[in-house]
N, CA, C and O atoms as CSV, one atom per row, in Angstrom:
chain,resi,resn,atom,element,x,y,z
A,1,MET,N,N,1.533,-15.198,-20.908
A,1,MET,CA,C,1.909,-13.904,-21.451
A,1,MET,C,C,1.082,-12.829,-20.758
A,1,MET,O,O,-0.135,-12.961,-20.634
A,2,LEU,N,N,1.731,-11.782,-20.314
A,2,LEU,CA,C,1.052,-10.666,-19.661
A,2,LEU,C,C,0.783,-9.561,-20.671
A,2,LEU,O,O,1.630,-9.244,-21.506
A,3,THR,N,N,-0.392,-8.989,-20.582
A,3,THR,CA,C,-0.753,-7.840,-21.413
A,3,THR,C,C,-1.019,-6.677,-20.484
A,3,THR,O,O,-1.722,-6.846,-19.487
A,4,ALA,N,N,-0.488,-5.513,-20.769
A,4,ALA,CA,C,-0.664,-4.338,-19.915
A,4,ALA,C,C,-1.782,-3.452,-20.447
A,4,ALA,O,O,-1.879,-3.202,-21.648
A,5,ILE,N,N,-2.611,-2.989,-19.544
A,5,ILE,CA,C,-3.659,-2.018,-19.843
A,5,ILE,C,C,-3.476,-0.895,-18.835
A,5,ILE,O,O,-3.532,-1.135,-17.629
A,6,GLU,N,N,-3.262,0.307,-19.301
A,6,GLU,CA,C,-3.112,1.425,-18.377
A,6,GLU,C,C,-4.431,2.162,-18.244
A,6,GLU,O,O,-5.058,2.534,-19.235
A,7,THR,N,N,-4.839,2.365,-17.000
A,7,THR,CA,C,-6.054,3.121,-16.716
A,7,THR,C,C,-5.869,3.805,-15.373
A,7,THR,O,O,-4.858,3.584,-14.705
A,8,THR,N,N,-6.800,4.610,-14.974
A,8,THR,CA,C,-6.738,5.273,-13.681
A,8,THR,C,C,-7.980,4.904,-12.890
A,8,THR,O,O,-8.934,4.350,-13.437
A,9,GLY,N,N,-7.965,5.207,-11.632
A,9,GLY,CA,C,-9.110,4.927,-10.780
A,9,GLY,C,C,-8.889,5.484,-9.392
A,9,GLY,O,O,-7.927,6.208,-9.138
A,10,THR,N,N,-9.786,5.138,-8.509
A,10,THR,CA,C,-9.680,5.561,-7.114
A,10,THR,C,C,-9.912,4.353,-6.219
A,10,THR,O,O,-10.467,3.341,-6.648
A,11,ILE,N,N,-9.480,4.475,-4.977
A,11,ILE,CA,C,-9.734,3.432,-3.994
A,11,ILE,C,C,-10.844,3.949,-3.100
A,11,ILE,O,O,-10.715,5.008,-2.486
A,12,ASN,N,N,-11.943,3.194,-3.029
A,12,ASN,CA,C,-13.098,3.660,-2.268
A,12,ASN,C,C,-12.959,3.340,-0.782
A,12,ASN,O,O,-11.944,2.794,-0.349
A,13,ALA,N,N,-13.977,3.680,-0.013
A,13,ALA,CA,C,-13.949,3.485,1.444
A,13,ALA,C,C,-13.833,2.023,1.837
A,13,ALA,O,O,-13.412,1.721,2.954
A,14,ASN,N,N,-14.198,1.107,0.941
A,14,ASN,CA,C,-14.092,-0.332,1.209
A,14,ASN,C,C,-12.770,-0.905,0.714
A,14,ASN,O,O,-12.604,-2.123,0.646
A,15,HIS,N,N,-11.828,-0.026,0.366
A,15,HIS,CA,C,-10.501,-0.425,-0.115
A,15,HIS,C,C,-10.571,-1.194,-1.427
A,15,HIS,O,O,-9.736,-2.058,-1.692
A,16,GLN,N,N,-11.567,-0.880,-2.245
A,16,GLN,CA,C,-11.714,-1.495,-3.561
A,16,GLN,C,C,-11.290,-0.491,-4.618
A,16,GLN,O,O,-11.539,0.706,-4.479
A,17,ILE,N,N,-10.653,-0.974,-5.668
A,17,ILE,CA,C,-10.243,-0.103,-6.768
A,17,ILE,C,C,-11.428,0.077,-7.705
A,17,ILE,O,O,-12.004,-0.896,-8.190
A,18,VAL,N,N,-11.781,1.321,-7.950
A,18,VAL,CA,C,-12.861,1.651,-8.880
A,18,VAL,C,C,-12.205,2.313,-10.085
A,18,VAL,O,O,-11.679,3.421,-9.983
A,19,LEU,N,N,-12.239,1.626,-11.236
A,19,LEU,CA,C,-11.581,2.135,-12.434
A,19,LEU,C,C,-12.395,3.249,-13.068
A,19,LEU,O,O,-13.623,3.262,-12.983
A,20,ASP,N,N,-11.700,4.181,-13.703
A,20,ASP,CA,C,-12.362,5.297,-14.379
A,20,ASP,C,C,-12.986,4.881,-15.702
A,20,ASP,O,O,-13.835,5.594,-16.237
A,21,GLU,N,N,-12.575,3.734,-16.235
A,21,GLU,CA,C,-13.131,3.250,-17.496
A,21,GLU,C,C,-13.244,1.734,-17.454
A,21,GLU,O,O,-12.613,1.086,-16.620
A,22,GLU,N,N,-14.022,1.181,-18.325
A,22,GLU,CA,C,-14.228,-0.277,-18.376
A,22,GLU,C,C,-13.004,-0.971,-18.951
A,22,GLU,O,O,-12.303,-0.418,-19.798
A,23,LEU,N,N,-12.756,-2.180,-18.485
A,23,LEU,CA,C,-11.716,-3.000,-19.081
A,23,LEU,C,C,-12.249,-3.620,-20.364
A,23,LEU,O,O,-13.463,-3.745,-20.527
A,24,PRO,N,N,-11.368,-4.008,-21.274
A,24,PRO,CA,C,-11.828,-4.672,-22.502
A,24,PRO,C,C,-12.607,-5.941,-22.172
A,24,PRO,O,O,-12.363,-6.568,-21.141
A,25,SER,N,N,-13.518,-6.313,-23.018
A,25,SER,CA,C,-14.361,-7.485,-22.771
A,25,SER,C,C,-13.554,-8.779,-22.740
A,25,SER,O,O,-14.015,-9.772,-22.175
A,26,ASN,N,N,-12.368,-8.792,-23.331
A,26,ASN,CA,C,-11.545,-10.010,-23.326
A,26,ASN,C,C,-10.565,-10.049,-22.141
A,26,ASN,O,O,-9.688,-10.911,-22.093
A,27,ALA,N,N,-10.711,-9.127,-21.197
A,27,ALA,CA,C,-9.819,-9.105,-20.036
A,27,ALA,C,C,-10.072,-10.335,-19.162
A,27,ALA,O,O,-11.220,-10.741,-18.978
A,28,PRO,N,N,-9.006,-10.927,-18.627
A,28,PRO,CA,C,-9.176,-12.122,-17.789
A,28,PRO,C,C,-9.827,-11.771,-16.455
A,28,PRO,O,O,-9.927,-10.600,-16.090
A,29,SER,N,N,-10.267,-12.799,-15.733
A,29,SER,CA,C,-10.921,-12.555,-14.447
A,29,SER,C,C,-9.904,-12.258,-13.343
A,29,SER,O,O,-10.250,-11.613,-12.352
A,30,ARG,N,N,-8.676,-12.708,-13.492
A,30,ARG,CA,C,-7.627,-12.392,-12.511
A,30,ARG,C,C,-6.627,-11.466,-13.162
A,30,ARG,O,O,-6.285,-11.624,-14.334
A,31,VAL,N,N,-6.158,-10.493,-12.391
A,31,VAL,CA,C,-5.205,-9.520,-12.903
A,31,VAL,C,C,-4.115,-9.275,-11.870
A,31,VAL,O,O,-4.284,-9.584,-10.690
A,32,ARG,N,N,-3.012,-8.725,-12.313
A,32,ARG,CA,C,-1.956,-8.255,-11.424
A,32,ARG,C,C,-2.100,-6.746,-11.354
A,32,ARG,O,O,-2.217,-6.083,-12.385
A,33,VAL,N,N,-2.092,-6.198,-10.147
A,33,VAL,CA,C,-2.319,-4.766,-9.964
A,33,VAL,C,C,-1.053,-4.109,-9.441
A,33,VAL,O,O,-0.454,-4.580,-8.474
A,34,ILE,N,N,-0.653,-3.033,-10.075
A,34,ILE,CA,C,0.451,-2.200,-9.608
A,34,ILE,C,C,-0.150,-0.834,-9.317
A,34,ILE,O,O,-0.719,-0.201,-10.206
A,35,VAL,N,N,-0.027,-0.380,-8.082
A,35,VAL,CA,C,-0.618,0.894,-7.692
A,35,VAL,C,C,0.471,1.960,-7.677
A,35,VAL,O,O,1.474,1.819,-6.977
A,36,LEU,N,N,0.273,3.009,-8.437
A,36,LEU,CA,C,1.178,4.151,-8.461
A,36,LEU,C,C,0.465,5.327,-7.814
A,36,LEU,O,O,-0.730,5.526,-8.031
A,37,TYR,N,N,1.181,6.096,-7.031
A,37,TYR,CA,C,0.577,7.254,-6.390
A,37,TYR,C,C,1.565,8.405,-6.413
A,37,TYR,O,O,2.769,8.197,-6.558
A,38,ASP,N,N,1.066,9.586,-6.273
A,38,ASP,CA,C,1.881,10.796,-6.294
A,38,ASP,C,C,2.412,11.051,-4.889
A,38,ASP,O,O,1.647,11.373,-3.980
A,39,GLU,N,N,3.723,10.907,-4.712
A,39,GLU,CA,C,4.319,11.095,-3.393
A,39,GLU,C,C,4.167,12.524,-2.886
A,39,GLU,O,O,4.176,12.758,-1.677
A,40,ASP,N,N,4.030,13.464,-3.787
A,40,ASP,CA,C,3.916,14.862,-3.386
A,40,ASP,C,C,2.485,15.255,-3.042
A,40,ASP,O,O,2.251,16.328,-2.486
A,41,ALA,N,N,1.530,14.392,-3.371
A,41,ALA,CA,C,0.133,14.718,-3.086
A,41,ALA,C,C,-0.093,14.682,-1.581
A,41,ALA,O,O,0.458,13.836,-0.875
A,42,GLU,N,N,-0.893,15.590,-1.114
A,42,GLU,CA,C,-1.173,15.650,0.315
A,42,GLU,C,C,-2.548,15.074,0.625
A,42,GLU,O,O,-3.202,15.495,1.579
A,43,ASP,N,N,-2.987,14.104,-0.189
A,43,ASP,CA,C,-4.290,13.489,0.016
A,43,ASP,C,C,-4.325,12.649,1.280
A,43,ASP,O,O,-5.377,12.523,1.906
A,44,PHE,N,N,-3.190,12.068,1.669
A,44,PHE,CA,C,-3.139,11.180,2.808
A,44,PHE,C,C,-2.198,11.749,3.856
A,44,PHE,O,O,-1.070,12.132,3.544
A,45,SER,N,N,-2.655,11.804,5.087
A,45,SER,CA,C,-1.794,12.267,6.169
A,45,SER,C,C,-0.859,11.137,6.585
A,45,SER,O,O,-1.094,9.973,6.261
A,46,GLU,N,N,0.181,11.486,7.290
A,46,GLU,CA,C,1.100,10.464,7.784
A,46,GLU,C,C,0.355,9.497,8.699
A,46,GLU,O,O,0.647,8.301,8.709
A,47,ARG,N,N,-0.589,9.999,9.454
A,47,ARG,CA,C,-1.389,9.153,10.352
A,47,ARG,C,C,-2.176,8.102,9.554
A,47,ARG,O,O,-2.257,6.942,9.957
A,48,GLU,N,N,-2.757,8.526,8.409
A,48,GLU,CA,C,-3.508,7.587,7.571
A,48,GLU,C,C,-2.599,6.508,7.001
A,48,GLU,O,O,-2.970,5.334,6.967
A,49,TRP,N,N,-1.388,6.907,6.547
A,49,TRP,CA,C,-0.443,5.928,6.021
A,49,TRP,C,C,-0.047,4.930,7.101
A,49,TRP,O,O,-0.004,3.726,6.849
A,50,LEU,N,N,0.246,5.430,8.315
A,50,LEU,CA,C,0.644,4.539,9.407
A,50,LEU,C,C,-0.486,3.592,9.784
A,50,LEU,O,O,-0.242,2.419,10.068
A,51,LYS,N,N,-1.716,4.088,9.791
A,51,LYS,CA,C,-2.869,3.243,10.097
A,51,LYS,C,C,-3.008,2.137,9.058
A,51,LYS,O,O,-3.233,0.977,9.403
A,52,ALA,N,N,-2.874,2.500,7.788
A,52,ALA,CA,C,-2.982,1.512,6.712
A,52,ALA,C,C,-1.863,0.472,6.824
A,52,ALA,O,O,-2.105,-0.724,6.662
A,53,ALA,N,N,-0.654,0.925,7.098
A,53,ALA,CA,C,0.474,-0.005,7.222
A,53,ALA,C,C,0.294,-0.937,8.416
A,53,ALA,O,O,0.652,-2.113,8.346
A,54,SER,N,N,-0.257,-0.418,9.507
A,54,SER,CA,C,-0.423,-1.242,10.710
A,54,SER,C,C,-1.451,-2.353,10.504
A,54,SER,O,O,-1.410,-3.362,11.208
A,55,LYS,N,N,-2.361,-2.186,9.563
A,55,LYS,CA,C,-3.383,-3.196,9.299
A,55,LYS,C,C,-3.024,-4.103,8.127
A,55,LYS,O,O,-3.730,-5.076,7.862
A,56,ASN,N,N,-1.931,-3.798,7.419
A,56,ASN,CA,C,-1.549,-4.567,6.247
A,56,ASN,C,C,-0.895,-5.880,6.661
A,56,ASN,O,O,0.054,-5.885,7.445
A,57,GLU,N,N,-1.397,-6.982,6.139
A,57,GLU,CA,C,-0.894,-8.316,6.484
A,57,GLU,C,C,0.573,-8.520,6.125
A,57,GLU,O,O,1.231,-9.391,6.693
A,58,VAL,N,N,1.088,-7.734,5.197
A,58,VAL,CA,C,2.469,-7.918,4.772
A,58,VAL,C,C,3.445,-7.658,5.927
A,58,VAL,O,O,4.577,-8.140,5.896
A,59,PHE,N,N,3.017,-6.903,6.942
A,59,PHE,CA,C,3.883,-6.592,8.075
A,59,PHE,C,C,3.630,-7.497,9.280
A,59,PHE,O,O,4.186,-7.252,10.350
A,60,ASP,N,N,2.808,-8.534,9.134
A,60,ASP,CA,C,2.493,-9.424,10.250
A,60,ASP,C,C,3.729,-10.104,10.834
A,60,ASP,O,O,3.736,-10.452,12.015
A,61,PHE,N,N,4.765,-10.298,10.034
A,61,PHE,CA,C,5.975,-10.951,10.537
A,61,PHE,C,C,6.610,-10.146,11.662
A,61,PHE,O,O,7.341,-10.703,12.480
A,62,LEU,N,N,6.342,-8.843,11.715
A,62,LEU,CA,C,6.929,-7.999,12.759
A,62,LEU,C,C,6.325,-8.275,14.134
A,62,LEU,O,O,6.880,-7.854,15.149
A,63,LYS,N,N,5.203,-8.974,14.173
A,63,LYS,CA,C,4.577,-9.340,15.453
A,63,LYS,C,C,5.294,-10.515,16.110
A,63,LYS,O,O,5.073,-10.795,17.288
A,64,ASP,N,N,6.146,-11.201,15.361
A,64,ASP,CA,C,6.907,-12.336,15.881
A,64,ASP,C,C,7.961,-11.811,16.863
A,64,ASP,O,O,8.702,-10.883,16.539
A,65,GLU,N,N,8.030,-12.404,18.060
A,65,GLU,CA,C,8.998,-11.963,19.065
A,65,GLU,C,C,10.437,-12.050,18.559
A,65,GLU,O,O,11.293,-11.289,19.011
A,66,ALA,N,N,10.714,-12.952,17.642
A,66,ALA,CA,C,12.069,-13.090,17.094
A,66,ALA,C,C,12.493,-11.833,16.327
A,66,ALA,O,O,13.685,-11.584,16.151
A,67,GLU,N,N,11.531,-11.054,15.879
A,67,GLU,CA,C,11.834,-9.817,15.151
A,67,GLU,C,C,12.062,-8.636,16.095
A,67,GLU,O,O,12.541,-7.587,15.663
A,68,ASP,N,N,11.730,-8.792,17.364
A,68,ASP,CA,C,11.845,-7.709,18.340
A,68,ASP,C,C,13.252,-7.700,18.920
A,68,ASP,O,O,13.466,-8.130,20.053
A,69,ILE,N,N,14.214,-7.205,18.135
A,69,ILE,CA,C,15.621,-7.302,18.521
A,69,ILE,C,C,16.206,-5.979,19.013
A,69,ILE,O,O,17.356,-5.946,19.450
A,70,TYR,N,N,15.448,-4.900,18.951
A,70,TYR,CA,C,15.964,-3.600,19.364
A,70,TYR,C,C,15.281,-3.119,20.633
A,70,TYR,O,O,14.134,-3.468,20.911
A,71,THR,N,N,16.010,-2.306,21.401
A,71,THR,CA,C,15.446,-1.677,22.594
A,71,THR,C,C,15.650,-0.171,22.477
A,71,THR,O,O,16.280,0.310,21.535
A,72,LEU,N,N,15.114,0.562,23.436
A,72,LEU,CA,C,15.299,2.016,23.449
A,72,LEU,C,C,16.758,2.397,23.686
A,72,LEU,O,O,17.149,3.531,23.411
A,73,LYS,N,N,17.573,1.461,24.195
A,73,LYS,CA,C,18.995,1.740,24.431
A,73,LYS,C,C,19.832,1.628,23.156
A,73,LYS,O,O,20.980,2.070,23.135
A,74,ASP,N,N,19.274,1.045,22.097
A,74,ASP,CA,C,19.991,0.908,20.824
A,74,ASP,C,C,19.971,2.225,20.067
A,74,ASP,O,O,19.008,2.986,20.159
A,75,GLY,N,N,21.025,2.491,19.328
A,75,GLY,CA,C,21.060,3.681,18.478
A,75,GLY,C,C,21.296,4.954,19.270
A,75,GLY,O,O,21.555,4.929,20.473
A,76,LYS,N,N,21.197,6.062,18.559
A,76,LYS,CA,C,21.397,7.379,19.162
A,76,LYS,C,C,20.171,8.239,18.854
A,76,LYS,O,O,19.555,8.086,17.798
A,77,PRO,N,N,19.815,9.138,19.767
A,77,PRO,CA,C,18.661,10.004,19.522
A,77,PRO,C,C,18.905,10.928,18.325
A,77,PRO,O,O,20.033,11.349,18.067
A,78,VAL,N,N,17.853,11.226,17.621
A,78,VAL,CA,C,17.926,12.156,16.500
A,78,VAL,C,C,17.699,13.555,17.051
A,78,VAL,O,O,16.695,13.809,17.717
A,79,THR,N,N,18.631,14.464,16.775
A,79,THR,CA,C,18.465,15.852,17.224
A,79,THR,C,C,18.503,16.744,16.008
A,79,THR,O,O,19.166,16.445,15.015
A,80,LYS,N,N,17.785,17.836,16.100
A,80,LYS,CA,C,17.749,18.789,14.979
A,80,LYS,C,C,18.604,19.985,15.238
A,80,LYS,O,O,18.685,20.880,14.397
């Protein structure tokens, strides 16, 4: 059975979540974390997001040559 506890916090320079308040003393040692962020906030530049995504293991499958199926000749250029 999952129990939800809502709290806020920040992510520090070591990519650790620092909660604004203590968890209850009966909280388990393992938890499931859902991170919500404000899409309109300008705290992170596009460069920072791209850097974080490039280091995230979830995208490692894209390094597989089998995933490299597109070339510069595919698609059409975007014009404004």
